[in-house]
C-alpha positions as CSV (number, residue, x, y, z in Angstrom):
1,M,-130.7,115.6,-78.4
2,T,-131.6,111.9,-78.7
3,A,-135.2,112.3,-79.9
4,A,-137.4,114.9,-81.5
5,P,-139.8,116.6,-79.1
6,R,-143.5,115.8,-79.4
7,R,-146.6,117.2,-77.6
8,S,-147.0,115.7,-74.2
9,R,-149.9,113.6,-73.3
10,R,-149.6,114.9,-69.7
11,T,-152.6,116.9,-68.3
12,P,-151.3,120.4,-67.3
13,A,-150.6,120.5,-63.5
14,P,-153.7,121.9,-61.7
15,W,-151.7,124.1,-59.4
16,V,-150.2,126.2,-62.2
17,A,-151.9,129.6,-62.6
18,V,-151.6,131.8,-65.7
19,A,-151.5,135.6,-65.9
20,V,-151.4,137.7,-69.0
21,V,-149.2,140.8,-68.9
22,A,-151.0,143.9,-67.6
23,T,-154.0,142.0,-66.3
24,L,-154.8,140.3,-63.0
25,A,-153.7,136.7,-62.6
26,V,-156.3,134.2,-63.8
27,A,-156.3,130.7,-62.4
28,A,-156.1,128.1,-65.1
29,C,-156.9,124.8,-63.5
30,S,-156.8,121.5,-65.3
31,P,-160.1,120.2,-66.6
32,A,-159.2,117.0,-64.6
33,A,-159.3,118.8,-61.2
34,D,-161.3,121.5,-59.5
35,D,-159.8,124.3,-57.3
36,D,-159.9,122.3,-54.1
37,E,-158.0,119.4,-55.7
38,G,-155.4,121.8,-57.1
39,S,-154.9,123.3,-53.6
40,A,-154.5,119.8,-52.2
41,A,-152.0,118.9,-54.8
42,T,-149.9,122.0,-54.0
43,G,-149.0,120.7,-50.6
44,S,-149.1,116.9,-51.2
45,R,-145.3,116.6,-51.5
46,A,-144.2,119.7,-49.7
47,D,-140.8,119.4,-48.1
48,P,-140.7,121.4,-44.9
49,A,-136.9,121.9,-45.2
50,L,-137.2,123.3,-48.7
51,H,-140.2,125.4,-47.7
52,A,-138.1,126.9,-44.9
53,M,-135.4,127.9,-47.4
54,L,-137.7,130.3,-49.2
55,P,-137.6,134.0,-48.4
56,S,-140.3,135.1,-46.0
57,D,-142.2,137.2,-48.6
58,V,-142.7,134.1,-50.8
59,R,-143.6,131.9,-47.8
60,D,-146.1,134.4,-46.5
61,A,-147.7,134.9,-49.9
62,G,-147.7,131.2,-50.7
63,V,-147.1,132.1,-54.3
64,L,-144.1,132.1,-56.6
65,R,-144.6,134.3,-59.6
66,M,-142.8,133.0,-62.7
67,A,-142.5,134.9,-65.9
68,T,-142.3,133.0,-69.2
69,D,-142.8,133.5,-73.0
70,A,-145.4,131.0,-74.1
71,N,-144.3,130.9,-77.7
72,Y,-141.6,128.3,-77.5
73,A,-143.0,124.8,-77.7
74,P,-142.2,122.3,-76.2
75,A,-140.6,124.4,-73.5
76,S,-143.6,126.7,-72.9
77,L,-146.8,127.0,-75.0
78,F,-150.5,127.6,-74.6
79,A,-152.7,124.6,-74.4
80,P,-155.7,124.3,-76.7
81,D,-157.9,126.3,-74.2
82,G,-155.8,129.3,-75.1
83,R,-155.0,130.2,-71.5
84,T,-153.3,127.3,-69.7
85,V,-149.5,127.4,-70.2
86,T,-148.0,123.9,-70.6
87,G,-144.6,122.5,-71.6
88,F,-141.6,121.0,-69.9
89,E,-140.7,124.3,-68.2
90,P,-144.2,124.7,-66.6
91,D,-144.1,121.1,-65.6
92,L,-140.8,121.5,-63.9
93,A,-142.0,124.6,-62.2
94,A,-145.1,122.9,-61.0
95,A,-143.0,120.1,-59.6
96,M,-140.8,122.6,-57.8
97,G,-143.8,124.4,-56.4
98,E,-145.2,121.2,-55.1
99,L,-142.0,120.5,-53.2
100,L,-141.7,124.1,-52.0
101,G,-145.3,124.1,-50.8
102,V,-146.3,127.2,-52.8
103,E,-148.5,127.9,-55.8
104,V,-146.7,128.7,-59.0
105,E,-148.3,131.6,-60.8
106,I,-147.1,131.9,-64.5
107,V,-147.0,135.4,-65.9
108,V,-146.8,135.5,-69.7
109,T,-144.7,138.4,-70.9
110,D,-142.3,139.5,-73.6
111,F,-139.0,137.7,-73.8
112,D,-137.0,140.8,-74.5
113,T,-137.9,142.4,-71.1
114,I,-138.2,139.3,-69.0
115,L,-134.9,139.6,-67.1
116,D,-135.5,143.3,-66.4
117,Q,-138.8,142.4,-64.8
118,V,-137.0,139.9,-62.6
119,A,-134.3,142.4,-61.6
120,A,-137.0,144.9,-60.8
121,H,-138.9,142.4,-58.6
122,D,-142.0,142.7,-60.8
123,V,-141.9,138.8,-60.8
124,D,-140.0,136.4,-58.6
125,V,-138.3,134.4,-61.3
126,A,-138.1,133.8,-65.1
127,M,-138.2,130.4,-66.7
128,A,-138.4,130.9,-70.5
129,S,-135.5,129.0,-72.2
130,V,-133.2,131.8,-71.2
131,T,-129.6,131.0,-72.1
132,D,-127.2,131.8,-69.3
133,T,-124.6,134.2,-70.7
134,P,-122.0,136.5,-69.0
135,E,-123.9,139.6,-70.1
136,R,-127.2,138.3,-68.7
137,Q,-125.4,137.4,-65.4
138,D,-124.9,141.2,-65.0
139,V,-128.7,141.5,-64.7
140,V,-129.7,138.3,-62.8
141,D,-128.4,135.1,-61.3
142,F,-129.2,131.8,-63.0
143,V,-130.1,128.4,-61.7
144,N,-129.1,126.1,-64.6
145,Y,-131.5,123.3,-65.5
146,F,-131.2,122.4,-69.2
147,S,-128.7,122.4,-72.1
148,A,-129.5,123.3,-75.8
149,G,-127.8,124.7,-78.9
150,T,-129.2,126.7,-81.8
151,S,-130.7,125.1,-84.9
152,I,-131.6,126.6,-88.3
153,V,-135.3,126.2,-89.3
154,V,-136.3,126.5,-92.9
155,Q,-139.5,126.2,-95.0
156,R,-140.4,122.6,-95.7
157,G,-138.5,121.5,-98.9
158,N,-135.7,124.0,-98.1
159,P,-136.1,126.0,-101.2
160,Q,-133.0,128.1,-100.6
161,G,-130.8,125.0,-100.0
162,I,-129.6,126.2,-96.6
163,S,-127.5,123.7,-94.6
164,D,-125.3,125.8,-92.3
165,L,-124.7,129.3,-91.0
166,D,-122.6,130.3,-94.0
167,D,-125.5,129.6,-96.3
168,L,-127.5,132.4,-94.5
169,C,-125.3,135.1,-96.1
170,G,-127.3,137.1,-98.6
171,H,-130.7,135.9,-97.2
172,V,-133.3,137.3,-94.9
173,V,-133.2,135.5,-91.5
174,A,-136.1,136.1,-89.1
175,V,-135.3,136.0,-85.3
176,E,-136.9,136.9,-82.0
177,E,-135.5,140.1,-80.5
178,G,-133.4,139.7,-77.4
179,T,-132.3,136.1,-78.0
180,V,-128.8,134.7,-78.2
181,Q,-129.6,133.9,-81.8
182,V,-129.4,137.7,-82.6
183,D,-125.8,137.7,-81.4
184,L,-125.0,134.5,-83.4
185,L,-126.3,136.1,-86.5
186,K,-124.1,139.2,-85.9
187,R,-121.1,136.9,-85.6
188,T,-122.1,135.1,-88.8
189,Q,-122.1,138.4,-90.6
190,A,-118.4,138.7,-90.1
191,S,-117.8,135.7,-92.3
192,C,-120.1,136.8,-95.1
193,P,-118.7,137.9,-98.5
194,A,-118.7,141.6,-99.1
195,G,-122.1,142.7,-100.5
196,S,-123.8,139.6,-99.3
197,P,-124.7,140.1,-95.6
198,V,-127.3,138.3,-93.5
199,Q,-130.4,140.4,-93.5
200,V,-131.5,140.2,-89.9
201,D,-135.3,140.5,-89.5
202,L,-136.1,141.1,-85.8
203,H,-139.5,140.3,-84.4
204,D,-141.2,140.7,-81.0
205,T,-142.1,137.0,-80.7
206,N,-140.8,133.7,-82.1
207,N,-144.2,133.0,-83.6
208,D,-144.0,136.2,-85.7
209,A,-140.5,135.2,-86.9
210,L,-141.8,131.8,-88.0
211,V,-144.6,133.3,-90.0
212,E,-141.9,135.0,-92.2
213,V,-140.4,131.6,-93.0
214,R,-143.7,129.9,-93.6
215,T,-144.8,132.6,-96.1
216,G,-141.4,132.7,-97.8
217,R,-140.5,136.2,-96.8
218,A,-137.5,134.9,-94.8
219,A,-135.2,132.1,-95.8
220,A,-134.7,130.8,-92.2
221,V,-135.3,131.4,-88.5
222,L,-132.9,130.5,-85.7
223,N,-134.3,128.7,-82.7
224,D,-133.0,126.6,-79.9
225,Y,-132.9,122.9,-80.9
226,P,-136.0,121.7,-78.8
227,P,-138.5,124.1,-80.4
228,A,-136.8,123.7,-83.8
229,A,-137.2,119.9,-83.7
230,Y,-140.7,120.3,-82.4
231,L,-141.7,122.4,-85.4
232,A,-140.2,119.9,-87.8
233,T,-142.0,116.9,-86.2
234,A,-145.3,118.1,-84.7
235,Q,-148.4,117.2,-86.8
236,R,-149.6,120.8,-86.8
237,T,-146.4,122.3,-88.1
238,Q,-144.3,119.7,-89.9
239,A,-145.8,120.5,-93.3
240,D,-144.4,124.0,-93.0
241,Y,-141.0,123.6,-91.4
242,Q,-137.9,121.4,-91.3
243,L,-134.4,121.5,-89.9
244,A,-131.7,122.7,-92.2
245,S,-129.4,120.1,-90.5
246,D,-129.0,118.2,-87.2
247,V,-126.2,120.6,-86.1
248,Q,-126.6,122.5,-82.9
249,Y,-124.6,125.7,-82.8
250,E,-123.0,127.1,-79.6
251,P,-124.7,124.9,-77.0
252,G,-125.5,126.7,-73.8
253,L,-127.3,126.3,-70.5
254,Y,-130.8,127.5,-69.8
255,G,-131.2,129.2,-66.4
256,I,-134.0,130.2,-64.1
257,G,-133.4,133.9,-63.7
258,V,-133.5,135.3,-60.1
259,A,-132.7,138.8,-59.0
260,K,-129.1,139.2,-57.8
261,D,-130.2,140.5,-54.4
262,R,-132.4,137.4,-53.8
263,E,-129.8,134.8,-53.0
264,Q,-132.1,133.0,-50.6
265,L,-134.7,132.4,-53.3
266,R,-131.9,131.3,-55.7
267,D,-130.5,128.8,-53.3
268,A,-134.0,127.4,-52.5
269,L,-134.7,126.8,-56.2
270,R,-131.3,125.1,-56.7
271,A,-131.9,122.8,-53.7
272,T,-135.4,122.0,-55.0
273,L,-134.2,121.2,-58.5
274,E,-131.4,119.0,-57.0
275,T,-134.1,117.0,-55.2
276,L,-136.1,116.6,-58.4
277,V,-133.0,115.3,-60.2
278,E,-132.2,112.9,-57.4
279,D,-135.7,111.4,-57.1
280,G,-136.1,111.0,-60.9
281,T,-138.9,113.6,-61.3
282,Y,-136.7,115.8,-63.4
283,E,-135.9,113.1,-65.9
284,D,-139.5,112.0,-66.0
285,V,-140.7,115.5,-67.0
286,L,-138.1,115.8,-69.7
287,A,-138.9,112.3,-71.1
288,E,-142.6,113.2,-71.2
289,W,-141.7,115.9,-73.7
290,D,-138.9,113.9,-75.4
291,V,-136.2,116.4,-74.5
292,E,-134.2,114.3,-72.1
293,G,-131.2,114.8,-74.4
294,G,-130.9,118.3,-72.9
295,A,-130.7,117.1,-69.3
296,V,-128.0,118.5,-67.1
297,R,-125.9,116.2,-64.8
298,T,-125.9,118.6,-61.9
299,V,-127.9,121.7,-61.1
300,S,-125.5,124.7,-61.1
301,V,-125.6,128.5,-60.6
302,N,-124.2,130.9,-63.2
303,A,-122.4,128.1,-65.0
304,G,-123.2,129.3,-68.5
305,A,-120.1,131.4,-68.8
306,R,-118.0,128.4,-68.0
307,G,-119.9,126.0,-70.2
308,E,-120.5,123.5,-67.4
309,N,-123.5,121.1,-67.2
C-alpha cells in the first residue's frame, strides 16, 4: 500500500440498498437524494451490452443481491446512520450496478457462511474482502478485483513488543473465524517453541476480535492490511490500535464470489469491472478510500491460486 486508508468524504451511493440477515431488505437511500433520484441514478450510465450479459433472472428482477460483512472498514462498514453500508467495496458494487442497469441490494451477513450462501443461491454474489484461495474455489468462482496481505494489529503502545509473526508465540491472538488469518496462525504454530504455542482466540466478527486487543485480553489481532491501517490512522480508533510493523504477510487477491453454476453472471461482472478499470472509475473509487495501492492491473477469474494480479 502507498497510503493509509481514511474515511471517505464521498456520500454513499443512493442506489445501494441494505438488508440485515433474516429480515426483509430495507432501502437505505443517501440523505442527498430521494428514492426517485436513486432510481434515475441506477440507469444513468447503464450499458445495454453489459446489461444483456446478465442472466435472465437478474435482468428480470432488476436487482443484484450482494452479501457482505460490514465490519471491515474501509472495505465495508456501517455509516453513522447505522444502516447504510459504505466503503470501497459498496462503492465499486454501486458503480457496477449502474453500468449493469440494476439495483445493488446489500445483504449484511456473517463472513463465515457467506460463500455457502452464494453457492446455495441465497444471494447472487459476495463482496466482503474474501481472499481467493484454492479451497474457496471449490465452493465458488471468484472475479478478482483487489490485492492485500495480512498485517498484525496490536494495542497502541505495543505493550507486548510484537513485531512479527514469530513474536505471537506464547500469546493470545484474536481472529475472525473463517478468515485466511486463521490458517496463517496455524502455520505460525509450527514454528513456535515447544510449550509456547499461539493461543488462537476465534470470534464471530472482526469487531469482537478487536475488542479483545483493545481491552488487553489478546496481544494482537490479524487483519488484512487495509482495515489494519485504517484502525491505526482513523481518528476514532488510532488511540487504541497500531500496526506491529509495515509488513504484509502472504498477499492475496480479493474476489467477488459467484456460484460455480452461474458462469453468465460471473462473466458479466468481470466485463463490467474491466470497463470500470478502463474508464478510470475503479481507480477513482480506490483513491477516494486511499487504498489504491491494492489495485489490480487486470480483472481476472480464480487467479488467487496462481498469485496473479
